N, C-alpha and C positions, 0 to 999 in steps of 0.2 A: 042159395046165398047163406053165408053164415056171418057171424058177428064176433070179434073176439077182443080181449083186452090184450094192448100190448105196450110194455113198459119202456119208458124212453129215458136214457141216462146221457148226460153230460156234464162230466166232472162229478161234482157232489149234488148237482141238480137233478131231480127226478121225478117224472108224472106218468101218469097212465093216459092212453088214448084208446078208444073203441074204434075198429076198423071193419068194414063192412067189404066183403068181396067174395068171388066164386070159390075160392080155397084159402086154408091157412097160410099156403106160402105166398099167394097173391096179397092178402091182408098184410102180411109182414113186410112184403115189397113195397106197397101203398105207404105203409107207416114210414118206412126208411127214406121214401121219396119227399115225404113232406117234412121230415126231420133229417136232412143232409148233415152227415158228418157225426151224427148222435148215435150212440148204441141202441139198439131196438131188440127186443125178445118178447116172445109169447108168453103171457102170464097163466100160469098153471095153479091150480086145476082149471079147466074151461068150464064155465057155468053150463050145463046141460039145457036149463030152461030158457036161456037166450041164444044158445049157439046158431040154431036156424032162424031165419028170419026170411019173411016174404020179399020177393022181389019188387020193391017197391019203385019210387020215383026214379032212383038211380040205379045203374047197373055195377055198383062196386065203386071203391073209393072214397068212401065216406069215412073221414077219420074225424073225431071229436074227442078233446080233451076231457077226461073223466074224473081225475084227482090231481092235486097240487102236491 
């Protein structure tokens, strides 16, 4: 499992979410699913210290807002 930050934009509003999934592509698709109609893109650089996560209680799909 991996965890990445994804920037979500809608007009002038912008915030970051953390998404956990099996791959970067899957994490991005999950974020897009939760934020329909908004632009979503991976935040680079990816933090190597939090990129790999243990397969915990969920099998991906975790999306948490991390910044306003």
